[in-house]
N, C-alpha and C positions, 0 to 999 in steps of 0.2 A: 626206326633204325634196323637193318637186317643184318649185315655182315660188316665186320671191320677187315678190311683187305690188307692194311698195311703189316700185319703180323705175318699174314700168309705170304706175302710177296717177299718178305726179309727171309723168311724160312726157305721158300722156293729158289732165292739167290743163292743162299748158303749151301743148299743141296745139290745145285747145278753149276756152281762156279767152277769147279774142278773140271767137269765134263765140257763146259762150254770153253775152258780154257784149252783143254785138249783138242777140241773141234776147231779153234782159231788156228792152233799151232799147225795141225794137219792140213787147213786150208792155205795157210801161208807156203807150206812145203809144196802144195799142189801148184800155187801160184807160180813158183820158181820154175817148175817143169813146164807149164803151158805158155805158149807165146802167141796163141791167136787171140784176136781181139773179142770174139764171141766169148771165148772160155774165160778171159780176163772180167768180161762184163758180168758173167755169172758169178765169179769167185769173189770179185770187189762187193757185188750186192749182198752176198751171204755173208761177208766178214762184216760191213756196215749194219746189216741187220742183227747179227750176233752182238755187235759191240754197242749197239744204241743204249742197252741198259747199264753198261759200264762205263763208257766214255762218249759223251755226245760230240765232242771235237773229233775223237779218232773216227767214230762211226760216220760224221759227216765226210770226212777226208775220203774214206774208202767208198762211200755212196757216190761223191761226185766222180771220182774215179770210173766207177761202173757206169755212170751216166754218160761219161765222155765215150767210152768204148760202145755202150748200146746205142747211143745216137748215131755213131759213126758206122755202125753195122747194120742199123734199121732194126734192131730188137726192140721192138715197141712194147711188148709185155714186161721186159726187163725195165725199160725207160720209165713205164708208167709206175711199176712197184718202187723204183728208185724214188721217184717224186713222193710216193705214199710214206715211204721211210723217212724221207726230210721233214714231212709234214708232222711226222710222230716226235722227230727230234726236236723241232721248233715248239711243239706243243710242250714238251718237256722242260723247255727253257722258258716257258710261258709267253713266247713270242706268237700269240695267236693270229695274228693278221698274216704274218709271213707263212705260218703252217697253212692256213687257209689257201694262200697262193698256191702253195705246193700240192695241196690236195685237189684244188680246182685244176691245176696241169695234169695230174695223174687222171682225172676224171675224163678230162677231154680227149686224153689218148685212148682210154677205154670205150668212150662212146665212138669214136673213129674206127676202132677196131670191133665195135659191136661186142665187146667183153662185158656181158649182163651180169655174169657173176662178179666180176671185179668192181662193175659200177654199183652193185648192191652194197659192197663192203665200204667203198669210198663214200657213198652218200651218208652211210651211217657216222662215219669218221668226219664228215663235214658237219653234220648234226651235232655230234658231240662237241665240236668247236664252238659252234654257235650257241649251244645250251652254257658252255663255260662263259662266253662273252655276254651272257644274259639276253641275247638275241632270239627270243623264244620262238617267234613266228617262223624265223628262218630255219630254226632247228627242227620244227616241227615239219615244215615242208620237206626237208632232206630226209628226216626219218619216214615220213610215208612213202617217198620215193624209194627209199631202201627196201621198205616193207613190201611193196607191189613187186619189185624185182626178185626178192628173195622168195616171194611165193611163185613167181615165174619160172625160177630155176631151180624150185624145190629143195631151197636152203632153209630147212626146217628150224635149225636153232637160230639162224638169223631172222626168221619170222617171229620167233618167241622173243628173241632179244629187242627187236625194232618196236614190237607192241609194248613190251616194257618200257622203252625209252619214249614212245609216245604218251603212254601213261605218265611218266615222270614230268613231260612238259606240261601235260594239262593240270599236273599238281602243281607245277610251279606258277601256272596261270590261274591258279585258285578255282579250279573247275572240277571240285572232287568227284561229280557224277560221271564226267566223261572220262577222267583218270580211271575210275573205277571200271568203266566199260572195257578200255584197252588192257588193264592189269587182268581182267577176267579172260580176255582173248588169249593174252600171253599165258595164263594158267592151263587154258584149254588146250593149247598147242604144245604145252610142257607136259600134258599128261598124255597126249596123243604120242609124244616121243618117248614117254615113260623115263623120262630124265628126273630122277629124284630130287637132285640138288636145284635144279630149274625150278620145278614143282614148289619146293620149300620157299625158295626166294620170291616166287609170285604170291604164294598164299601170304607171306610176309607183308608184301606190297599192298595186298588187298586189305589187310589187317590193319595197316597203317591209315589208308583211306577211311574206312569204317571209323577209326578212332578219332580222325579229324572231322568227320560228320557227327560225332556224338554217339554212334551206334555201337555202344561197348559190347553188348552181348554178340552181335555179329563179329566184331573185331576179337573176341574172345575165342569164338569158333574158329576162326582162320589162324589165330597164333598157335591154338592148341594143336591143330592139323599140321602146321608147320613144325612144331616141336616133334609130333611123331614121325615125320620124314626125317627130320634130323637125327631121331635115335635110331632108325632104321638103316641110315647111311653111315651111323657112327660119325657125324660130323660134330666134333666136340664143340668147336667154336660157334658152329650154328646153334647147337643145343643151349649154350649160355645166352645168345642173343633171344633165341625164342622162350627161355624161361623167364628173361626178364621182360619181355613183350607182354607174355601172360600175367606176370606179377603186376605190372603197371595197369593193365587192363582191369584185373580183380580189384585193384585198389581204388581205381575209378568207380567201380561198382559198389565199393563199401565191403567188399568181402576181404578185410585186411588180414585175417588169420591165414588164409589161403595164398594170400599174396606174399606174405612172409615166408611161406614154405617154399614157394617157387623161387624166391630172390635167395634163399638159404641155399638151395639146390644149385642155383647158378654160380654163387660164390663158391661152394665145395668144390664144383667142378673146375672152376679157374685154378683152384690150388692143386687139385689133383692132376690137371693136365698141364700145369704152369703156363696158363693162359693170363699173363699179366696184363696185357693191353685189354682184353675183354673185362677183366675185373674193374677197370674203371667205368664201365657202362653199368656193372652191377651196383657199384657204390652210387651212382648217379640216379639210377631207379630207385635205390634203398631210400635215398633222401626223399624222393617224392612220396613214398608209401609212409614214411614216418610223418612227413608233414601233412599228408591227408587225413591222418589220425589225430594231428594236433600234438605229436610228441616232438616239439621243436628240439629239445636238447639232444634226443637220439638223431634227429636230422643233422644238426650241427656237427655231432661227432662222425657220422657218414661223410659230411661234406670235408671235414678234415683230412679222414682217411684217403677220400678221393684226391685232394689235393697233394698228399703225401705220395700217394703212389704214383701220380702223374710226374712229379720232381724225380722220382727214382727211376721212372722209365725213360725219361728224358735224358738222364745220365747214362743209364744202360745201353740206349739206343745209339747216344753219340759214341760211346767206346766201343760198341760192337761195329758200327760203320767205319770208324777210323782203324780198327784192327783189320777189317777186311780189305780196306784201301791199302794198308801196309803190305797184306799178303799179296795183293795183285802187283803192287809195285815191284816186289822182291821178285816175283815169278816172271814179270814182264821182260822180254827181251830188251836189249839195249835200244832198239829203234823207237820202242814207246815209253821209255822211263820218263823223259821229261813231260810226255803228254799226260801220263798217269800222275805225275806229281802234282801238275795243274788241277788234273780232276779232282785230287784228294782235298785240295784246298777248297775248290768250289764245292765239293760234296758236304764239306763239313760246314760251310755257310748256309747251303741248302737245308742241312738238319738243324741248324741252329734256328733258322728263319721258320722252318715247318714246326719245330717244337714250339717256338713263341706263338706261331699261327693256331696250334693245337690248343695251347693254353688260353689264347683270346676267345677261341671258338667254345671251350669249356665254359668260360666266364659268361660269354653271352647267353650261352644255353642255360645256364644255373640262373642268371636273370630272368630270361624267358620263362623258365618253370616257375620262378617265384611269382612273376607278373600273372601267370596262369592261375596259379594258387589263389592270389589276391582276387582276382577277377571271379573265380568259382565262389570264394567267400562272400564277396559282394552280391552275386546273383542269389546265393541261398539267402542273405539277408532281405534282398528284395522280394522274394518269394514269399519268405515269413511276413513282411510287411503287408504285400498284397492279400495274403491268406487272412491276416488278421483283419484287414478292411473289410474283406468278403463276409467274415464272420460278424463284425459290427452291423454291416448293411443287412444280413440275414436278421440279425436279432431284432434291429429296429422295425423291418417290415412284418416279422412275425408276430413281434409284439403290438404292432398296429392293428393287425388283423384280429389278434386275440382282444385287443381292448375293443375293437368295433363290435365283435361278437357279443362281449360282456355288456356294452352299452346297449345294444339292440335287444339283448335279453332282459336288461334292468327295464328299458323302456316297455317293452312290450309285456313282460310278466309283473313288474313292479307298477310304474306309472299308468299304464294301460289298464291294468286290472283295477287300480285304484278309481279311475276316471269312470269305468264301465260301472264299478261298484256306486260311485256317487250318482251316476245318471239314474241307475235302478232305484236308488233310494230316494232321489227326488221325484221319480216317477209316482213312487208309492205314496209320497207326502202329497203329492198333488192330487191323488184320488181321495185323500181325506181331508183336504182343505176346501172350504167354502169362500170363493173369492168375492169380495164385496162389490167390486167392480170390473170394468173390463180393462182397465189401466193395470190392476194387479195381475190379472190374467196374462196380459201382454207382457208385463215385466217379468213374470215367471217364465213364460215361453222362451224370452229372449235369453234367459239364465240356462235354460234347458239347451237351447241352440249353441251356447258357448261351450257347454260341456260336451256336446256332442261334436262340435267343431273340434275341440281339445283331444277328444278320443281318435278323431280321423287324423289329426296332425301327428300324434304320438305314433299311430300306425304307420303313416307316411315316413316320418324319420327313422322309425325303426327298421321299415323295409329298404330305405336308401342305405342305412349303414350297413345292413347284412340282409339281402332279400331272401325270403323263404324259398323262391324259387331256385336259387343257387344252391342253397343247402338240401333242398328235397329233389329236383329235377335236374340240376346240372346247368352248365355254362350257356348253352344254347337257349334253353328256356327262360333263364333269368335275363339274358341280354334282350330277347325278343319282348318280355314283359316290359322291361324299361323303355325300349323303343316305342312299344304302344302307348306309353304315357305322354308321349310327346304330341303336342298339337299339330296335327298333320297340315293345317291352314297356315302355320308359321313356317314349317320346312318339312319337306317329304322325305322320308327315311325309308330306303331300301335295304333289306336285310337278307343276306344269304349265307346259309350254313351248309356244311357238308362234312360227313365223317365223324359226327359227334354223337352218335346214338348212344355210345357207352360212356360211363363216367370217367373222368380222369383225375389226376391228382389234386386235391382240395387246394393246395397251395396255388397251382397253376390256374385253376378256375377263378379264384379270388383275385389274383394278380391282373389277369386278362380282363375280368370284369371291371376292375378299377381303371385300368388302362382306357377302355371303351368309355366307361363312364366319365373320365377326365376330359377325353377327346371330344366326345359329344357335347358335354357343357361348354368346352373352349369354343367349338363351332357356333353354339347356339347364342354364346355370349358377345363373341368378338368377330365372327367371320362374315355375320351378314348373308349367310348362304340361303338358297331355297331348295337346295337338293343335297342330300346326304347318302352316300352308299357305302354300306358295311359288308364286309366279306370275311367269312370265319371259316377256314377249310383245315381238316387235320387229315395228314396222310402218313406214310411210313417215315418221312423225313421229320415230322414235326407238326406244330400248328402254325398256321399263317395268318395273320389278321391284316386287313387292309381297310382304311377308314378315309374316303375321299369326298371332299365337298367342293362347291362350285363358288365359294365365297371370295372375299376380297384378298385372300392370302396375307403374306407378310414376308419380310426380309429375313431369311434364314439366319444369316451370318450375324445381323445385329442382334438377333434373339438369344443365339446361343452365346454371343459375347457378354449379354447382360445375365446369362445364367438364370432365365425365368424359371420361377418355382414349378409352374406346369410342366415345361420341358423336362426339367430335373426329374420330377417325380415319375414321369413315365420312363425315363432312361433308367434310373435307380431300380425301378421295379421289374423291369426287362433284363437288366443285368443279374438280377437275384435269381432268376430263372435260367441264367447262362445263354440268354437269347440275344437277338440284335434288333435294332430299332434304326430306321431310315426315315428321313424327312425329304420331302420334294415340295418346296413351297417358292412362290416368286409373288410380289404384290401384283394384285390383278389377275392372277392365274389360279386361284384356290389352292388347296392345300392336299397332300397325299401322305398318309403315315403307314409305313409298312413295317409290321412286326413279326419276326420269326422266333418261335420257342422250341428247343428240342424237346421230344418226349420219349423218355427212356422205358 
């Protein structure tokens, strides 16, 4: 939210009503003196234009008089403007289809007379109507036409305005990136014109888009700049809105103390300048800030203050409007007394309906804010659960690696050493024994062979659990040693490595070694392959591992549905490294496993 125009409009009406009344009286006097149709067309047009904010019925009567004379005298420019004002009158009555017909008539006349300046304005008016009607594609088409014509006739304010309108349509269509593009174009145009108010409005629009995109830091920058322009312009209402935008964004960033300071500044300014309407927005934003901190009691208190203020404003506005209508009624000439009395009743109904609409909108906005808060809380809870799951996975894998190292060490340094010592002792005993026959010698040699085989088995198991090459020389050497032990007569293995001259993180080396080990064992056991290609490449983006065989393949969907331990082990290990794993497999077409792991 950038600006609340209702209070501004009411203030301008109260300040200008007397001057407007004097101008209307003057035009009526001029009308009595001029008898020419062309003069009457112009005067009736001006009367209708002045009256459209006071009485739609009276304005329409004067505009139709103007239209009659303009058509009769061939005054096409006045005729086109008459239809434009009729379009505005019908829009104010919420008769949007009729309003559209009038604007299209105005556009047709302006196109026939090649009035490009007028066409630019009318295309924008038509776009506004389509937007109100929710027909965003048609609104966008007309805004774009208006924008092109504004550029052509050098209507700079029109260019900035239509860029803003186009951005608003894309925002309604939930395309924040495109909306942001056009809001920035509007900002650039406003800065070129050096129009401070327009610059502030554009900055606020850009900030709102960043907020919707979740880019709170960028939004904070935009809202802070907007506030600076509002201060330079001494735009008090704009300052209140900008203070609240900054407060809302700081709260979203968790900077609650700063958010409260800006919120307090906004509230203080509304009291100092008697900006009661803007104070409703202050209390709404403060409710969000308190909810973000978990201060639900304070949030409820501000919500009650908001409801109370809205009730008070509804009564004040109704009384003010009734007072203004009575003043107009008393000062109107006898000719307009009945019309203004009818207008008074209609305006009162409109105000009550409008106040009810504002209350409903505020309620919907409050519900929306609450739902957003709940969604944020749920998202935070989900993030916490995922984080805990990641911690658990990391702990399991790290514990597994530590246990592998411990078991490998125990086998090598404990059991392995004992077996070696036993072999040595048996060798010494053999030199001291005198075997009585060859059978005793053969039995002893068999025992020695078993001890020797036990030593080799302990070394093999120890190496498989934690290869010395992985600890001493790194991933590339360890995988090459592992591959070299595979019988090439059973399956031919081709290994290609690149970029692994330097050691990398020990956890990454261990996990990738286990992934290769698991994949190769699966190929040997299940694939029936005759060829296996392993590629291990490290570059700036990370480490890429590809394992491809020409075996019988398998049904990937069935395997994933069954949640096989092998696939699950590989995926959990790669997830531990924040990497990705992809499978390409089909029966009879072999299998390809592609792993990518980022390296910081």
